[in-house]
C-alpha positions as CSV (number, residue, x, y, z in Angstrom):
1,M,-8.8,6.5,-14.2
2,R,-8.3,3.0,-15.8
3,V,-5.0,1.6,-14.6
4,P,-3.5,1.8,-18.3
5,S,-3.1,-1.6,-19.6
6,E,0.4,-1.4,-19.8
7,E,0.8,-1.8,-16.3
8,I,-1.1,-4.8,-16.6
9,P,0.8,-8.3,-16.0
10,Q,-0.1,-10.7,-18.8
11,A,2.7,-13.8,-17.8
12,D,0.7,-16.4,-16.0
13,N,3.4,-18.4,-14.1
14,L,4.9,-16.0,-11.0
15,V,7.8,-18.3,-11.3
16,D,9.1,-18.4,-15.4
17,V,8.5,-14.4,-14.1
18,I,11.1,-14.5,-11.1
19,R,13.5,-16.5,-13.5
20,T,13.1,-13.8,-16.1
21,I,15.4,-11.6,-13.3
22,V,17.4,-14.2,-12.6
23,A,18.2,-14.2,-16.2
24,V,18.5,-10.9,-16.6
25,S,21.4,-10.7,-13.4
26,Q,23.2,-13.3,-15.3
27,G,23.1,-11.4,-18.2
28,A,20.4,-11.7,-20.7
29,R,19.7,-8.1,-21.8
30,T,17.2,-8.5,-25.1
31,Y,13.9,-9.9,-24.7
32,Q,15.2,-12.8,-27.2
33,Q,17.6,-13.2,-24.7
34,I,15.4,-14.0,-21.8
35,A,13.3,-16.1,-23.9
36,G,15.4,-18.4,-24.5
37,A,16.9,-18.6,-21.4
38,I,13.2,-18.9,-19.4
39,E,12.8,-21.4,-22.4
40,K,10.1,-19.3,-24.6
41,V,9.3,-18.0,-27.5
42,E,10.4,-14.1,-27.7
43,R,6.4,-12.8,-27.9
44,Q,6.6,-14.6,-24.2
45,G,9.9,-13.1,-23.2
46,R,8.3,-9.2,-24.3
47,Y,5.6,-10.9,-21.6
48,Y,7.7,-11.6,-19.0
49,R,10.5,-9.1,-18.9
50,K,7.3,-6.6,-18.5
51,A,5.8,-8.5,-15.5
52,A,9.1,-7.8,-14.3
53,E,8.8,-4.2,-15.1
54,I,5.5,-4.0,-13.6
55,I,6.7,-4.9,-10.4
56,G,10.0,-2.9,-10.3
57,L,12.6,-5.8,-10.8
58,I,13.8,-4.9,-13.7
59,V,13.8,-2.0,-16.3
60,T,14.6,-1.4,-19.8
61,P,16.4,2.3,-19.7
62,S,17.5,2.0,-23.9
63,Q,15.8,0.0,-26.4
64,N,16.0,-3.8,-25.7
65,Q,18.4,-3.4,-22.9
66,S,17.0,-4.3,-19.8
67,I,18.8,-4.7,-16.2
68,L,17.9,-4.8,-12.8
69,T,16.5,-2.4,-10.6
70,Q,18.0,-1.7,-7.0
71,L,15.4,-3.5,-5.7
72,G,15.6,-6.7,-7.7
73,Q,19.5,-6.4,-7.0
74,V,18.7,-7.2,-3.1
75,F,15.6,-9.4,-4.5
76,I,18.5,-11.4,-6.2
77,Q,21.0,-11.4,-3.4
78,T,18.4,-12.2,-0.8
79,N,16.9,-16.0,-2.0
80,P,14.9,-15.2,-5.1
81,T,11.8,-17.3,-4.7
82,L,8.3,-16.5,-4.3
83,T,8.1,-16.3,-0.2
84,N,11.0,-13.2,-0.2
85,P,9.3,-10.0,1.0
86,I,10.7,-8.1,-1.4
87,L,8.5,-9.9,-4.4
88,L,4.9,-9.4,-2.7
89,R,6.4,-5.8,-2.2
90,G,7.3,-5.7,-5.5
91,V,3.7,-6.9,-6.5
92,L,1.8,-4.7,-4.0
93,N,3.4,-1.5,-5.4
94,S,2.1,-2.2,-8.7
95,R,-1.0,0.0,-9.2
96,I,-3.6,-2.7,-10.7
97,F,-3.2,-5.2,-7.2
98,Q,-3.0,-1.6,-5.4
99,R,-7.2,-1.8,-6.5
100,I,-7.2,-5.2,-6.3
101,I,-6.0,-5.4,-2.5
102,P,-8.8,-2.8,-1.0
103,Y,-11.3,-4.3,-2.6
104,L,-11.0,-7.6,-1.5
105,E,-10.5,-6.6,1.6
106,A,-14.0,-4.7,2.0
107,K,-15.8,-8.2,1.0
108,G,-13.9,-9.5,4.2
109,N,-14.7,-13.1,4.7
110,L,-17.3,-13.7,2.3
111,G,-15.1,-13.0,-0.7
112,V,-15.7,-12.1,-4.2
113,S,-17.0,-14.8,-7.2
114,R,-14.9,-15.1,-10.5
115,Q,-17.8,-13.2,-12.2
116,E,-17.2,-10.4,-9.1
117,F,-14.0,-10.4,-9.6
118,E,-13.6,-10.0,-13.5
119,M,-16.4,-7.6,-13.3
120,F,-14.1,-5.7,-10.5
121,L,-11.2,-5.5,-13.0
122,R,-13.3,-4.6,-16.1
123,G,-14.2,-1.7,-14.8
124,T,-11.3,-0.6,-12.9
125,A,-8.5,-0.8,-15.7
126,D,-8.1,-1.2,-19.3
127,L,-7.3,-4.4,-20.7
128,G,-6.9,-4.1,-24.0
129,A,-8.4,-5.8,-26.9
130,N,-10.8,-8.9,-25.9
131,T,-8.0,-11.3,-26.8
132,M,-6.0,-9.9,-23.9
133,A,-8.9,-9.8,-20.9
134,P,-8.5,-13.1,-20.5
135,R,-4.5,-13.3,-20.2
136,R,-4.4,-10.6,-18.1
137,I,-7.1,-11.2,-16.0
138,S,-6.0,-15.2,-15.6
139,T,-2.0,-13.9,-15.4
140,V,-3.5,-11.5,-12.0
141,I,-5.4,-14.7,-10.3
142,S,-2.2,-16.7,-10.9
143,W,-0.1,-14.7,-9.2
144,L,-2.8,-14.1,-6.1
145,V,-3.0,-17.7,-5.9
146,E,0.6,-18.2,-5.8
147,L,1.4,-15.2,-3.4
148,E,-0.8,-17.0,-1.6
149,I,-3.2,-13.7,-1.5
150,I,-5.9,-15.1,-2.0
151,V,-7.6,-18.8,-0.8
152,I,-10.5,-19.9,-2.8
153,H,-13.1,-21.5,-0.4
154,N,-16.0,-22.9,-2.2
155,S,-15.5,-20.9,-5.5
156,R,-14.7,-17.8,-3.9
157,Y,-11.9,-15.5,-3.8
158,I,-10.8,-14.3,0.1
159,L,-8.5,-11.9,1.0
160,S,-5.5,-13.9,3.3
161,A,-4.5,-10.5,4.9
162,Q,-2.3,-12.4,7.6
163,T,-0.4,-14.1,4.9
164,I,0.4,-10.3,3.4
165,N,1.0,-9.6,7.3
166,Q,3.8,-12.2,7.9
167,R,5.6,-10.9,4.8
168,V,5.8,-6.7,4.4
169,D,5.2,-4.5,7.4
170,S,3.1,-1.9,5.7
171,I,1.9,-1.6,2.0
172,Q,3.0,1.0,0.1
173,F,1.4,2.9,-2.4
174,D,3.5,4.7,-4.6
175,N,1.4,7.2,-6.1
176,P,-0.4,10.0,-3.8
177,D,-3.6,10.3,-6.0
178,E,-4.2,6.5,-5.6
179,P,-6.7,5.3,-2.6
180,L,-5.9,4.4,-0.2
181,L,-8.7,3.0,1.7
182,P,-11.7,2.6,-1.4
183,G,-15.5,2.4,-0.1
184,T,-17.6,1.8,-3.4
185,N,-14.3,1.0,-5.5
186,D,-16.0,2.5,-8.1
187,L,-13.9,4.7,-10.5
188,N,-16.1,7.5,-10.2
189,E,-13.8,7.4,-6.7
190,Y,-10.5,6.8,-7.6
191,T,-11.4,10.1,-9.8
192,T,-12.0,12.0,-7.4
193,V,-8.4,11.2,-5.5
194,E,-6.9,12.0,-8.7
195,Q,-8.7,15.2,-9.2
196,R,-8.3,16.7,-5.8
197,S,-4.8,15.5,-5.4
198,S,-3.8,17.3,-9.1
199,S,-5.4,20.3,-8.0
200,A,-3.5,20.7,-4.3
201,Q,0.0,19.4,-6.1
202,E,2.1,22.4,-5.0
203,T,1.0,21.5,-1.0
204,I,1.5,18.0,-1.7
205,I,5.1,18.4,-2.8
206,S,5.6,20.3,0.1
207,Y,4.0,17.9,2.5
208,R,5.9,14.6,0.5
209,N,9.4,17.3,1.6
210,S,8.7,17.4,4.7
211,A,7.1,14.2,5.4
212,A,10.4,12.4,3.8
213,L,12.3,14.5,6.4
214,E,10.2,13.2,9.2
215,R,10.1,9.5,8.1
216,A,14.0,9.8,8.7
217,D,13.7,10.7,11.7
218,N,14.3,7.7,14.5
219,A,11.4,8.2,16.7
220,H,9.2,9.0,13.6
221,R,10.2,5.5,13.1
222,H,9.4,4.0,15.8
223,L,5.6,5.2,16.3
224,V,4.9,3.8,12.9
225,N,6.4,0.7,13.2
226,L,5.1,0.5,16.7
227,T,1.3,1.3,15.2
228,S,2.0,-0.4,12.4
229,E,2.6,-3.6,14.7
230,R,-0.8,-3.4,16.4
231,I,-2.9,-3.3,13.3
232,R,-1.3,-6.5,11.7
233,N,-1.9,-8.3,15.0
234,A,-5.6,-7.3,14.7
235,N,-5.3,-8.6,11.2
236,A,-5.5,-5.7,9.0
237,L,-3.2,-3.8,6.4
238,P,-1.4,-1.1,7.4
239,K,-1.5,1.1,4.0
240,F,1.3,4.4,3.6
241,N,1.9,6.6,0.7
242,Q,4.2,9.7,0.7
243,L,2.4,11.9,2.8
244,I,-0.1,9.7,4.9
245,D,1.8,7.7,7.6
246,L,-0.5,4.7,8.0
247,A,-4.2,4.2,7.2
248,T,-6.2,1.0,7.6
249,H,-9.4,-0.3,7.6
250,I,-11.1,-2.2,10.4
251,N,-14.4,-3.3,11.9
252,N,-16.0,-1.7,9.0
253,K,-14.0,1.8,10.1
254,D,-11.4,3.6,8.1
255,Y,-8.8,5.4,10.2
256,I,-5.8,7.4,9.0
257,F,-2.6,8.2,11.4
258,E,-0.3,11.1,11.3
259,M,3.1,10.3,13.7
260,K,4.8,13.4,15.4
261,S,7.8,13.1,16.8
262,T,8.1,15.8,19.4
263,T,10.2,18.2,22.4
264,H,9.1,20.5,25.0
265,G,10.4,23.1,22.5
266,N,8.1,21.5,19.3
267,E,5.1,20.4,21.1
268,K,2.8,22.9,20.1
269,S,4.0,22.8,16.2
270,Q,3.7,19.8,15.8
271,I,0.4,19.2,17.1
272,R,-0.7,21.7,15.4
273,A,1.0,20.5,11.9
274,G,-0.6,17.1,12.2
275,L,-4.0,18.4,13.0
276,S,-4.5,20.5,10.0
277,Q,-2.3,17.7,7.9
278,L,-4.8,14.7,9.5
279,Y,-7.7,17.1,7.2
280,E,-5.7,17.9,4.6
281,Y,-5.4,14.4,4.1
282,R,-8.7,12.6,4.7
283,Y,-10.1,15.6,1.7
284,L,-7.6,14.4,-0.1
285,Q,-8.4,10.9,0.1
286,N,-12.1,11.5,0.1
287,K,-12.7,9.7,3.1
288,P,-15.5,12.0,5.4
289,Q,-16.1,9.4,7.4
290,A,-12.7,8.2,8.3
291,K,-11.3,8.6,11.9
292,L,-8.5,10.9,13.0
293,V,-5.7,9.7,15.1
294,L,-2.4,12.0,16.3
295,V,0.8,9.9,17.3
296,L,2.3,11.5,19.6
297,E,6.0,10.6,20.7
298,N,5.9,11.9,24.3
299,P,2.7,12.7,26.6
300,L,1.2,15.9,26.3
301,S,3.2,18.7,28.8
302,A,1.2,20.4,32.1
303,N,1.2,23.7,29.9
304,E,-0.3,21.3,26.5
305,I,-2.8,19.1,28.3
306,W,-5.8,21.0,27.7
307,R,-4.7,20.0,23.4
308,Q,-6.0,16.8,24.5
309,D,-9.6,17.9,25.2
310,Y,-9.7,20.0,22.1
311,L,-8.3,17.7,19.6
312,E,-10.6,14.9,21.1
313,Q,-13.6,16.5,22.5
314,D,-13.7,19.8,19.7
315,R,-12.0,18.8,16.8
316,D,-12.9,14.9,17.0
317,V,-9.4,13.8,16.3
318,Y,-8.0,11.0,18.6
319,L,-4.3,11.2,20.5
320,I,-2.3,9.0,21.4
321,W,1.1,8.7,22.6
322,D,4.2,6.8,23.2
323,G,5.2,5.9,26.5
324,N,8.6,2.9,27.4
325,N,7.5,1.1,23.6
326,E,3.9,1.5,24.5
327,L,0.8,3.2,23.1
328,Y,-0.8,5.2,25.9
329,G,-4.5,7.2,25.4
330,N,-7.9,7.9,27.2
331,E,-11.2,5.8,28.3
332,R,-12.7,6.7,25.1
333,T,-9.8,6.2,23.7
334,R,-9.4,3.0,24.7
335,Q,-12.7,1.7,23.8
336,D,-13.1,3.3,20.2
337,L,-9.0,2.2,19.3
338,D,-9.2,-1.2,21.0
339,F,-7.3,-3.4,18.4
340,L,-4.3,-0.6,18.9
341,G,-4.4,-2.2,23.0
342,L,-4.0,1.0,24.4
343,L,-3.1,2.2,28.0
């Protein structure tokens, strides 16, 4: 589906979006009060309030009465500036930017022209009336520049993965029906993922609840952080949603990772669960060519060592494991996943 027009900001100056958040923290509640605080006309007060809502830093639960979200409170407490990672996280959590980042990522160092970028936005989003579309396009580009998410070289927009990786550990996609690794950036691709997610809603709820419990586990978080760091070091972007622990696009290939904490007692069940989840996630994301990677807390026990050949040769799933804060894999896996620096 197209990104709805109400989810696309039309407030060009990101610094003034920050001023809006500060104004709300100091007691401005209505868009009229916000407009006065940031020295704008009332119409712009609505625009800037909506922009701060889109990135999740303020909310308006009752008519014309805005307050900070929990994330907004943290933003205010931790130096509300353009370089604050919370601001970038909020922008990257919005649906329109979650479509823009993979699009630019796929273009690599060649980037895109302004015309190509505008065509993409018009194809993936409802930009509203003809009078509103230029403002929204201008706003999106302005934010990308202000946050240094893109660099402009020879009039082409090139994604700066380095800037993103310096400020956030990974990019969170709030909706499991949004593709983490779009290939064509065609609207049909987004529709397919949305339809599959809708059909599997009951299973997704179950997986989401299970994933929330697993992510509270220290060993699981350690595996995610360890792998995410290796992905960032390769100048690629680690992404995740409510189900998928990590996904990334690197060297023109897509990868989906599932992390499992293991003990002698649960080793078999965790491997089986991880295997089935990887296949289902790949289907739900409509990425039949994506490489699947199972990451375990511990090396396989003597009784289960046969599963490595089963996973890698029969199921075509890469197996890696943690050992003293290092990641290990067999020779083939080390070669194919060289960006992870496996031992």
